[in-house]
Every structure is written in C-alpha cells, then in structure tokens.
N, C-alpha and C positions, 0 to 999 in steps of 0.2 A: 504493498499500499503504500503511495506516493501522497503528503501533504501538501498544498500549496496555500500560502498565505499571503495575502494581497492588501496592501495600504499605500498610501501616498502622501506627498509633502507639497507645500505650495498652494496655489489657488488657481483657480481658472477664471480670475477675473482680468481685466484688461486696463482697468484703470491707472493714474498715476501713483496710486496704494498699492498695488496689486502686485505680487512677487513676478520675478522676471522669469523666473523657471518653474516648471511644475514635473515635478517626478515622481512615478509610479513605479513601485517596487515589489517583486516577489522572494518570497522566502520558499525553497524546497527541501523537504526533509523526509525522509523514512521515520523520523522516531519524535512526533510532535511531542511527548513526554518530556523529553530530555530540555527541549526548548521550553515548554512551560516551567520547568524547574526552575530555570536561568532565573527569571521572572520572579517568580516567588522568593528565590531566597534573595535576591534584591530588596524585594518588599518586607521581608522577614526582618531585614538588616536595617530599617530605617526607624529614624527616632520616632516616639510614641506620637508626637503631635505630627507626623505625615503619614501614621499607619492608617489615620482615619479615611484617608484616600482609598478607596478599594481598588483603583486603576491607577497604573503608571502612564504617563504622558512626556515624550521626550522633552517638548516644550516647556513644560512646567515643573521638571525636574531640574535639581540642581548640578553642576559639573562633575561633581563627585558620584552621584547615583547614575547618569548617563553614561560615565565611564565604565561602571561596575556591569552593568547591564551590557553595555558592546563587549567586554573582553569576556564576559562569561559565555556570550552567544559566539564569538570568536573560536571557542575552545570545543564547538559542538564539532564532532568529524564529519558529520556527514551533511552538515548544513551548507545550502549553496544560494547565492544571492543573484537575481538579474532583476536588473532595472531598465527604465525607458527613459529619456531625457528630451524635455518638452522644452524648447526655446521659444517661448510665446511669442516672440517678434518675428517669427516664422509662421505662424499659424495663420492660415487662409481667412481672409475678412469673412467670407461666409460661413465659418466654421465659430467665427467669434461670438454670436450670438445665439449658439447652440451647445450652451455646456455640457447640457446631460448627454446629447449626442458624441462630442467631443472627448466626454470621458469613457463613454461605452466603447468608442471606436480606439482609444488609447490604450485601454484595458486588455481588447481583444487583438490589438498587434501584439502587444507583449507576451500574450499567453500563445500567439501564434509563432512569434521568434523562440518562446522557450521549447515549444514544441521541436522547431524546427532542427533545435539543436540535438535531438534523439535523446534527451534526458530519461525519456520513458518512451515504452512501445503501446502500440494499439491498444493491446489486450491487458494493459495495466490498469491496476483501479486508484484511481486519483481523486482526492477530495480536495477541492477548491474552496479554500473559506475568505470571505471578501470582507472588508470592514463596511458597515451601513453607513453610508452618506446620506441615502433619503429616507424620510419618513413616509414618504407618498406610495402608497401601493401601487399605484399604476407605473411610475418611475421606477420601483423596483421589480416589478414583473416584467418591464420592458428591459433591464439591463440583463436580468436572469436569462431571460428568452435571447437576446441579443447575443451572449456568451455561449450559449446552449447550441445555437444554432451554427456560430463559429466553429466550436468543437466536435459538432457532429460531420460536419464537411469534411474533417481532417481525417474521418474514420473513428476516431476514438468515443467509443460508447460507455467505459468503464468508467466515467466522471460522475460527481456530483458535486452540485455549487449549493453553496450555505452562506448566504448572507446574514452576518450576526453584529451587533453592537461590541465594540471593542472592549467594554467592561465585562462581558459575559467570555472571552478568549484570550487568554494569555498570550496564545502566539500571535494575536493581532498586534498585542502591546509590544511585542518583541520585534516586529517588523517596522512598528511605528517610529522606533529608535534606531533602527537601521537607514529608514528612508530619509528621516531626519538627517541624520549623520550625512549621508551623499548628498541631501540639498544645500547642506551648508556648505559643502565643496563649490557649488555651481551658483550659489546665490550670492555667497559672501567671502568666496576663495579662503574659506576657512579648511583646512585638512586635519586638523588635530582630531576630531573623532572618526571621519573618513578612515584614517589612516589604521584605526584600529581593527577595522573589519575588511579591509580592502582584500585580503587574501582569499576571503569567501567569495567574492565577487566573480562569477562566471560570464557576466553579459554586461555592457554599461553602454547601450547603444542610443543615439538620437532619434528623435523622429522629426521630420521637417528639418533636415539638416541646411 
C-alpha cells in the first residue's frame, strides 16, 4: 500500500498582497504510521501552553518546532517528496479568475508527473489523502471527480481519494511543514529549512516555466 499526502503553500490570489509563488507538495510513503509518529513526538515535547493546540502548523510554529518536525521527517527512510512550483506571474490571464479550476489542474498535473516517474504500478493500492481547502460540498466533489477521472485515464484503478481537514490527519500536518519549507526557498530565498529535507525530494518541477 502506498500513501500519498498532498498540501500546498502560498495562495492563488493575484493582488499585490498575494504570494509570488504557489507550491503544491506530495509526500509519498509506505508507512504512514512512522510519519504520524514524527508529528506526535514533536507535539508531546511542546510546553504545556502550546499543547492546547491540537494541530501543528508550520506558519504558527516557532523555529525550534519547525526544525524538529523537519529533522524527524528527514529520518524516515522511505519518505519521498515531490512538488510542483507555480510562478504565478506565468499563469495565463484566463486562469487567474478560476482559482478552483487552477488548483484542481495543478494538483492533477502533480499526480500525473509523480505517476510518470513510475513510483508505483497500475495494480498497486494507493490512498491519496488531501488537505481540505473547500467546505463547499459541490467544489469538494468536483475536485475529487476531477482527480478520479485523471487517475482512471492512466489505468490506475487501485486508488482511493480522501479529502480531510488537517487537524484529523497528522500526515497532512507533516506535509504542511515540508511544503512551507519549500515555499520559503522560492518566496523569500530562505534555504534554512529547505536544506533539512532536500535529500528527500525526488522531484521539484515548474508549471508554466
């Protein structure tokens, strides 16, 4: 069984206050329990006043916590990272007002590129867990159907898609830290956190280069 966890960093806005980059990241592993334990261990080590928060977020964490999470994840032997880098200045004008479609399209391209790297075979069982961005049932269903259609076209019928809030899934919290670290590299030219997990990255490719 393969487990894929997907999250993103940055935003899909196009105003002056918006991020310049949008990063969508996949963590691929055979043993999601080990990834969960990494997050749980760091959470248990927090001071009491921080433990009240049941979910770890890279953006809200201090530098020490961020580094602890990333270092523990870098020690997981079978963990692999693949990400898609979107330079928003290159996004076509007609896509800028279709944020839901742009997100769906970007996630689908990322899965397609991961599939083309042949990390798993057509008959492998794959669980894809994605951080819930939308609470609108129609948009969630549309996103799930869009990815399902794309995966089916590739001949892979052994997959399941789960869209879950990150507070219910520790592995989504793990990919949040990883995606955040990669985002810092592009948005702020900050490599400090990226260096911790760079050896786990099997693909870091641009969209609309």
